[in-house]
C-alpha positions as CSV (number, residue, x, y, z in Angstrom):
1,M,49.3,103.0,60.5
2,K,49.6,104.9,63.8
3,K,51.9,102.4,65.2
4,S,54.2,102.6,62.1
5,I,54.4,106.4,62.4
6,I,55.1,106.3,66.1
7,L,57.8,103.6,65.5
8,L,59.3,105.7,62.7
9,I,59.4,108.9,64.9
10,S,60.9,106.9,67.8
11,V,63.6,105.5,65.5
12,L,64.4,109.0,64.2
13,L,64.6,110.5,67.7
14,F,66.9,107.8,68.9
15,S,69.1,108.1,65.9
16,M,69.3,111.9,66.4
17,I,70.3,111.5,70.0
18,G,73.2,109.3,68.9
19,C,74.4,112.1,66.6
20,V,74.7,114.7,69.3
21,K,78.2,116.1,69.4
22,T,79.8,116.0,72.7
23,E,82.8,118.2,73.5
24,V,85.6,116.7,75.4
25,E,87.9,119.2,77.1
26,D,91.5,118.5,76.5
27,P,93.5,120.5,79.2
28,E,96.7,119.8,77.3
29,N,95.5,121.7,74.3
30,E,94.1,124.7,76.2
31,I,95.8,128.0,75.6
32,E,96.9,129.9,78.7
33,V,97.4,133.7,78.4
34,L,100.0,135.1,80.8
35,I,101.4,138.6,81.3
36,G,105.0,139.1,82.4
37,Y,108.6,140.1,81.7
38,I,110.6,138.1,79.2
39,V,114.1,137.3,78.1
40,I,114.7,135.0,75.1
41,E,117.7,132.8,75.2
42,D,118.2,130.3,72.3
43,N,114.9,128.5,72.0
44,N,113.8,129.3,75.6
45,L,111.7,132.1,77.0
46,H,112.5,133.0,80.6
47,F,109.4,134.5,82.1
48,D,108.4,136.4,85.3
49,Q,104.6,136.7,85.6
50,V,103.1,140.1,86.6
51,E,99.7,141.5,87.1
52,I,98.5,144.7,85.4
53,V,96.0,146.6,87.7
54,K,94.1,149.3,85.9
55,R,92.7,152.5,87.5
56,E,89.2,151.3,86.7
57,D,89.6,148.2,88.9
58,K,88.9,150.0,92.2
59,E,88.4,146.8,94.1
60,R,91.8,145.4,93.2
61,M,93.4,148.8,93.8
62,E,91.9,148.8,97.3
63,E,93.1,145.2,98.0
64,L,96.7,146.3,97.0
65,D,96.4,149.6,98.9
66,L,97.0,151.6,95.7
67,D,95.7,155.1,95.1
68,E,95.5,157.4,92.1
69,S,99.1,158.5,92.5
70,D,100.2,154.9,92.1
71,V,98.7,154.7,88.6
72,P,99.8,157.9,86.7
73,S,99.6,156.1,83.4
74,G,96.3,154.5,84.2
75,Y,97.7,151.2,85.4
76,A,100.2,149.7,87.8
77,I,102.4,146.6,87.2
78,I,102.5,144.4,90.2
79,N,105.2,141.8,90.5
80,E,104.6,140.1,93.8
81,N,106.6,136.9,93.4
82,Q,109.5,137.4,91.0
83,E,109.6,133.8,90.1
84,R,111.3,132.7,86.9
85,T,109.6,130.1,84.7
86,T,111.2,128.9,81.5
87,Y,109.1,127.9,78.5
88,E,110.3,126.4,75.2
89,L,109.4,128.4,72.1
90,A,107.1,126.5,69.8
91,D,108.3,125.8,66.2
92,K,106.1,128.6,65.0
93,V,105.6,131.6,67.3
94,V,103.6,134.6,66.4
95,Y,105.3,137.8,67.5
96,K,103.3,141.1,67.6
97,F,104.8,144.4,68.4
98,T,104.9,148.1,67.6
99,D,107.7,148.9,65.1
100,V,108.6,152.3,66.3
101,Y,111.7,152.6,64.2
102,L,110.0,151.4,61.0
103,N,112.4,148.4,60.6
104,F,109.6,146.3,59.2
105,V,106.6,148.6,58.6
106,E,106.9,151.0,55.7
107,E,104.1,153.5,56.4
108,S,104.7,155.8,59.4
109,E,101.1,157.0,59.4
110,D,99.7,153.6,60.4
111,D,99.7,152.2,64.0
112,R,103.0,150.5,63.2
113,V,101.8,147.2,64.6
114,Y,103.9,144.4,63.1
115,I,103.1,140.7,63.2
116,T,105.7,138.1,62.2
117,T,106.7,134.5,62.8
118,K,110.4,135.3,62.5
119,K,112.2,135.2,65.9
120,D,115.2,137.2,64.5
121,E,112.9,140.1,63.6
122,F,111.4,140.1,67.1
123,L,114.9,140.0,68.6
124,K,116.0,142.9,66.4
125,H,113.0,144.8,67.8
126,L,114.1,144.0,71.4
127,G,117.6,144.9,70.4
128,E,116.6,148.5,69.6
129,Y,116.1,149.0,73.3
130,N,118.5,146.3,74.6
131,L,115.5,144.8,76.2
132,N,116.7,141.2,75.9
133,D,119.9,142.2,77.7
134,I,118.2,143.5,80.8
135,P,118.0,140.9,83.6
136,L,114.5,139.4,83.9
137,F,113.8,140.9,87.4
138,E,114.8,144.4,86.2
139,Q,112.5,144.5,83.2
140,T,109.7,147.1,83.0
141,I,107.8,146.3,79.9
142,P,105.2,143.4,80.2
143,Y,104.5,141.0,77.3
144,F,101.4,138.9,76.8
145,I,102.3,135.4,76.0
146,E,100.1,132.4,75.0
147,V,101.3,129.0,76.1
148,Q,99.9,125.7,74.7
149,D,101.2,122.3,75.7
150,G,104.0,123.9,77.7
151,K,105.3,125.9,74.7
152,V,105.0,129.6,73.9
153,I,102.9,130.0,70.7
154,S,102.5,133.8,70.8
155,I,104.3,136.9,72.2
156,E,102.6,140.3,72.1
157,E,103.9,143.7,73.1
158,K,101.1,146.2,73.7
159,F,102.1,149.7,73.1
160,E,100.2,151.2,76.0
161,Y,102.4,149.4,78.4
162,T,105.7,150.5,76.8
163,I,105.4,154.2,77.7
């Protein structure tokens, strides 16, 4: 009887080991979050990556030889390379921005954050400030983009960096 129980437990343990889920990392499906200036042209996003250094990041400020006067808004946007990278827009891109002019948001008391998958709505928002017409290396408002499989799947404008 003891041998039967031990055999049964052994079989159960080995069968459970065979059921352990193993995760395989797929670098092609990873989402990369980047910060930078953008210009959209047809189905392409031209991108110049930047770094946002916040006042609280004393170590990085010291590395860049920045002081309090360099971050009057609480941050500095550093664009060391000015390199243009072009990404294709995915079939469905999520656009998130603050609708200051209430083109898409009805209530002015809310935070006015608007999320859409319609490129024309995002381009209309950019058009309010002629942002898409400003050359890439003259841009001043950074966007947070998500890239997966070489395509942009998300573009976000954060209000605190538009002021």
